[in-house]
N, C-alpha and C positions, 0 to 999 in steps of 0.2 A: 310579176314576171318581167324579166329583163330581156329585151329584144336582142336578136343576134348582133345587130349593129352596135348596141351598147356593150355587149360582151366583147366584141372585136375591139371597140374603142378602149374599154377598160384594160384589156390584155395588152394592147400596144402602149397605152399610157404607163402601165406597170413596167414594160420593157424599157421605155424611154427614160423613166426615172431611174431605173436600175443602172442603165448605161451611163447616165449623167453622173450619178453618185460614184460609180466605179472609176470613171475618168478623173473625177476630182480627187478620189482617194489616191490614185496612181500619181497624179500631178503633184499634190501637196506632200504626199509621203516621200516621193523621190526628191522634190525640191528641198524639203526640210532636212532630209538625211544628207544630201549632197552639201548643203550649207554647213551642217554641223561637223561633217567629216573633214571639211577644209575651212573650218570656222575662221581662222586668222586671215585667210585670203578673202573670204566673204566680208569680214569686218573692214579690211583695208579697201575693198571695192566700194563699200558704202561710204567710207571716209573720203574717198576721192570723188564721190558724186557731188555735183554742185548743188543738189537739192537736200542731201542728208548729211553734209559734212559735219555739222555740229552735233548730230544725234546718232552717230554711227554706233557707239557703244551699246546703248539700250535697244536700238532698232535691230541690231545684229542678233540679239537674243529673242526679241519679241516676235519677229517675223517667222522664223522656223518653228517656234513653240506654238504660235497661233495656227500655223499650217498643220502641225501634228494633232492639235486638239480638234480642229475641224475635221480632219481625216478620220479620227477616232469616232467622232459623233456620227459621221456618215455611215459607219458600220451598224449603228443602232437604229432600227426602223422607226422607233417612236421619236427619235431626235433629228430625223433627216430634214424635216421642214425647217427647223431652226438652224440646222447645220448648213443647209443651202442658202439661207439668208446670210449667215456669217461668211460663206464662200463668196456669195454675190458681193458683199461689202468689201472683202479683201481684193477681189478682182477689179472692182471699181477703183480702189486705192491704187493698185498696180497700174491700171490704165491711166488714171489721172497723173501718176508719176511720169509715165512715158510721154504724155501730152505736154507736161511742163518741161521735161528734158528737151523735147524736140522744138519747143517754141519760145521758151522764156528764160533759158539759161545761156551763159556765155560760151559754153562748150558742151559737147556731147561725150560722156564717158563711155567706157567699155560696156557692152551688153553683158547680161548675166551668163554664168557658166553652165555646165551640165549639158543636158540634151538640147538646150536652146542657145548654146554658145554660137552656133553658126548663123543664127537669125539676126538680121539687122534690126534697128529700132522700129522701123516702119512695119516689118513683118511681125515683130514682137507685139506691136500694137494690134494688128489684125488678130493674132493668136489670142490675145487677152479679150478682145471684143467677142470672139466666138465663145469663150468660156463665160463671159458675162451674160451673153444671150442664153447659153445652156443653163446656167443657174436660174435665170429668170423663168425659163420654161419649166424647170423642175419645181420651182416655187409655186407656179400657177397650177401645175398638176397635183401638187400636194396641198393646195390651199384647203384648210379645214372647212371653209364655208362656201366652197364653190369648186367646180371641176371634179376630177377623179381623186378619191382618197381611200385610205384603208379603214376598215372597221376594227372593233376591239379584237377580233380574231385574226387580224392582219390579212383579211380578204378584201379585195378591191370591190367597192360598191360604186354605183352610179347615182349621184344625187338628183334630186328633182329639178334643180336648175344648174345643169352642168356648165354652162358658159357664163354664168354670172361672176363678175369680178367685183368683190365687195369694196366699198369705199375705204374700209379700214386697211385692207391690204394695199390699196393704192397709196394711202398715207404712209404706211410702213415702208414701202419700196421707195417712195420719194424721200423720206427721211434718211434711209440707208444710203441712197445715191448722193444726196446733197451733203450729208454728214461725212461720208467717206471722202468726197472731193474736197470738202472744207478742211478736213484733217490734214490731207496731203499738202494742200495749198498753205495752210498755217505752218506746217513744218518747213516748207520751202522759204516762206517769208522770215520765219524765226532763224533759220540757218543762215540766210543771206545777211541778216542783221548781225548775228554773232560772228560770222566769218569776216565780214567787211569792217566791222566797227568794234566788236567785243569778242574777238576771236580767242580761242583756247589753244592756240598753237597747233592747229590742224591745217596742213597745207592742202591745196587742191591742185591737181595736175591735169590739165586738159590734154587732149590728144594732139600730138605733133605741133606744138606752137612754134617750133623752130625746125628748119630743114637744112641739113648740112649741104653746102653748095661747092666750096672750093678749098684747096689746101696748098700751102707753099712752105717748102723747107728753107728756113732762114740761114742755116749753116752754123749759127751760134745761138746759145741760150741766154744771152745777155740783153736782148732787145726788149723794149717796152713800147706800148702804144702811145704815141705822142698826140694823135688826133686823127680825124677823118672828116671828109666833106668834099663836095663837088666831084663825087665819083672816085675819090682817091683815099688811100690809107697811108698814114705816116708813122714810121717807126724810128725811134732814137735808141742810142746805145750808150750807157754811162761809161763803158770802158773806152769808147771813142766818141767823146761828147759832140764833136762837130760833124760826125758822120750821120747821114740821114738816108733811110730807105723809103722810097715812094713807090707804091703799087696801086693798080686799079682794083676795083671791088671783085673782079674775076680772078685776081692774083696772077694774071697772065703777062702783064707788062710791068716790069720792075726796073726802077732807076736808082742807082746809088749816086749820092752827091755829097758835097762838102758845104756846110754853112760857113759864111765868112763873118767872123766876130772880132772886133778890135779888142785891145787890152787882154790878150790871151794869157798874159803873165800875171794876172791879178791874184791868182792863188785860189781858184775855185775848189770847193770841197763838197758841195751838194747840188750838182747841176740838174736842172729839170727843163726839158723842152716841151712846149705845148704848141700845137698847130691848130689854128682856127682859120682856114682859108678865107680871105687872101693874106692873112698875117701868120707869122710864127713868133714865138716868144722863147727866149733863152734866158733863164733866170737862176740865181743862186741867192737864197736868203741869208746865208752865212757871211756873205761879203759886205753888204748886200747890193745886188744890182739886177736890173731887168733890161734885156735888150728886146727890141721889136724890129722885125723885118718883113719883107714881102716874099711870098712863096713863088713869085716870078723870078726874082734874082737871088734869093736865099742869102741876102746880105742884110745884116742887122746893125743897129746903132743903139747905144744906151738911151733909155728914156727915163730911167729911175736910178739915181745913185744917191746914197746917203747913209744914214745910221739907223734906218728902220729895218732891223733884222726880222725875218719872218721864217716860219717853218713850212707854211703852205701858202700858195698864191694861185688864183685862178682869174683869168681875164674876163671881165664883164662886158667890156667894149675895148677898142684900141687905146682908150685913155683912162680906163678905170679898172681896178682890181679888188677882189675880195681877198683878204689875207688872214692868216692866223699867226699871231705873234705872242711873245712872252711879255707880260706886263712888268714895268719897272716898279710898280707899287707893291705887288704881292708875289711876283715871280710865278704867276699862273697864266695858262693859256687864255687868250682873248681873241675874238674875231674883230676884224676891222675893215676899213674901206680906204682905198687909195684912189684919189681923183687928181690926175695930172692937170696942172693949170690953176688949181685952187690955191688960195693964199696959205692955207694949212692943208696940204694934200692928204695927210693921214688922220683918220679919226677911228679910235678904238671903241668897241661896244662891250663893256665889261659884263653886262648882264646876260649876254646870249649863251655863253658856255657856263654852266652852273656846276660848281665844285661839289663832289660827293665824297671823294677820298683825299686827293692831294691837289686837284686843280690842274694837273699836267697829264699824267697817265690816264686818269679817269675821263678826261675830256678829249682824248686822242680820237681821231676819226678821219673821214674823207670830206674834203671841201669840193663842191661841184657847182656848176651853173647850167641850168637848163635854158637854152636859147629860145625855145618856143613859148614856154610859160614865163620866161624872164624872171626866174626865181633863183636865189642862192640856196643851196641845199647842203646841210652838214649831217653826216651819218656817223654816229659813234661806233667805235670798234667793240667796246666792252659792255655796253648795255643797249637797250632797244630804243633809244631816243633819236628822233629826227627833228632837225631844226630847219624851218623854211622861212626865208625873209625876202623882202624886195631888194632891189639892187642898191638901195640907200641904207639897207640894214636897219630900217626904222619900223616897218610893219612885219611882225614875226608871228609864226604859228608853230605849234609843236605837235608831233605825231609819234607813233610807235611802230617799230617793225613787228613782225608777227610773233616773235618769241616772247617769253614772259620775264626776261631778265631786266628788271628795272634798276638794279643797283650793281655797279661793277664789282665782279668777284676777283679782285686783285689785291696783292700785298705789296706795299711800297716801303723800302728802307732807305735811310739817308746815310751816306758814307761820311764819317766824322772828319776825316782828313781833308777831303775835297768838298764836302758839303753837297755832294751830288746825290740825286735821288735815283734809285734803281729798283727794278722789279725784284722783289724778294722771293717770288715763286712764279711759275708759268701762269699767265693770266688765262681766264676763260674768254676766248674770242667769240663774240656773238655775230658780228658782221665783218667778214673778211675784206670785201671790196665792194665798190658801188660805182654806178654810172647812171647818167640821165639821158633821156632822149624823148622829144615830142610830148612833154608833159608827163612822162612816166619815169619812175625810179626803179632801177634794177640793182638788187642787193644780193651778193653771194653770201647766203646764210651758212653758219658754221655749226648749227645745232640740229640734231635729229628731232623731227617732229613726231607727233603721235601717228600711229598706223603706217609708219614708213619702214621700208625694208633696209636693213643694215647692209645686205648684199649690194643693193643699188647704191647706197650711200658711199660705199667704199670704191665704187667704180664710176662715179659721176659727181660733178659739182651741182649744187642746187641754187638756182637763181629765183629769188622772190621778186615779184613785180608789184609796184604800188602806184596809185593814181595821185599825182601831186595836187590835183584840184581839191580833193576832199580827204587826202591822206589815208585812203582806204586800201586794204590789201586786195589785189586783183586775182593773181594766180601764181603758180610756180612751174618751173620746168627744169629738166635735167640737161646738163651739158656733159656728155660722156667724155671720159679721159681719152686722150689720143696716144696710142701705143703705150698705155700704162701711165702716162704723164697727166697730172691734173691741170686744170685751168689756173694760170698764174697772172693773167691780166686780161681785161676785156673793156670794150666800149660799145656804144650803140650809135649807129649813124645811118640815115636814109633807108630805114627798113631792114638793116643788117645788124646782126649780132656778131661782133668780131672778137676773136679770142686768140691768145697765145698759149701754147702748151710746150714748155721747154723751148725747143728751137723750131716749132711748127706754128705757122699762122693759119687759122681756119676761119672761114666766113660761113654764116648761117643766115638763111632768110627767115625773118619773123613773119608769121602768117596766122590768120584768124584774128578774131577780136581778142584784145583791144588794139591789135597792131595794124589793122587794115588801112588806117588813114595815115600811117607814118610817112609813106612816100609822098602823099599828097601835100603834106606840110613841111617836107624836108627843106624846101627852098627858103623857108622862114629862117633857118639857121644862118644862112649866108646873109640874108637881108638884115637880121638883127645885129650881127657882128660888124656890119659895115655902116651902121647908122651914125656912129661917132667918127669924126675925122681926126687923124693924128695931130697932136699939138706939140709944142716945144717941150723938150725934156725939163723936168722940174726936180729940184732937190727936196728932200723930205724936211718938213718943218717940225716934226715931233719924233722923239726917240722911243724905241721899244727894245727891250733887252733880247739878246740872242736866244734862240730856242735851243741852242746847244746841240 
């Protein structure tokens, strides 16, 4: 004879289990259907997650299918015990995912859509924990060897030991909990390794890494960024080479000035102005000549005159430069070092740029110097190779940008009459532009990655960020077009991303990891560039052919 208390308990246990199963059926069925109906968006959301970036394709199918299977099993009374164990395992995985997102990733992505779209991650965590507890209660009530359960006729019986929790069930629950947490943790570690070091060209976009702050109409579309530092931004104009625009980082105080350069009748053809306060450099590698002056007086004098033609040059200090020149031996691009005051100021390093097609177009790229890490950086335009070297160009390392193009997809033809090499077809540009700042490399990518929206791609430029210490990919962010005009030049200085769009100058604040410490280290830029003192001008002791 079953007592009234037992009947009451059996009845309420049955109701509790039915409610738990019904809630799980609704939750999983709705979640799975909403994911499948907007599958592409769900897959992209997973791809942008810092935890599942490298596994988005198969996880996007596995999760909704698993939810549908569990929801179907919960409809069958004989399968509900095992279905609740599966539901418990899934909810532990989802909960572990949120815990890792909140505590161990570089950024927090969007919350999931559907009915839970308005929940923040903390609220979502509480929601998941409630369902984990609900599944646990259902498992205990349906435990075949303790508590309330059904008989063969699907009637609820009261066992002789209703509160006994068997050791076997404890072991099963422990295995489910630890296994689910271990699986999610393993996916996270695997994804981190693949994205940072063996990525499959899947970008990750954290929330709001840049915030637009100020805007200035320059009036003309021919300006380029000559440099920034000490709270100022410097713009030069190739159509008026001696004209300089100086503004503060709020773009509220603008000054137009004229640089004073002797020998203005030299016949400049490819002038480049670079400003590293407190110095500025006015150079033309086709002459070749380099002037150096103070940003206090804006008057410069030649410090380098000779027959060392160069196509690119970047100051490493007031008395040394990294350059790219054309070798007289094989007529191919080579990186080199100029040190004023040395008996032989120029030394070329023929092994740094490695020929894959013609040694000229295939090695074309951007030459940079990061003042904080004190490294020379070379980013190729047409394939994904990055070269890092010390300021003596002796110790070198090689890395890759996030794309998968290892071989330049270019066609080069030689004109028989002039023996000039030309592009025979439009090349595939991989990396359009690049800048460095505070040990980070910023590259404007030109290839659409997996799980990326073409709609957004046509309305914004993508900037990929890399850590120069270990050459790992960090994150990406969009820089939206301004009045329909794309980004055409940019640099990074003192925690600001500075860009030019046609004739508009725009500043953005870099925020969140890994940008939090940029301002703290910004003063190192000035200290580094001031370490070497100016020396007497020197003539070049070694010739290099014009880059043409």
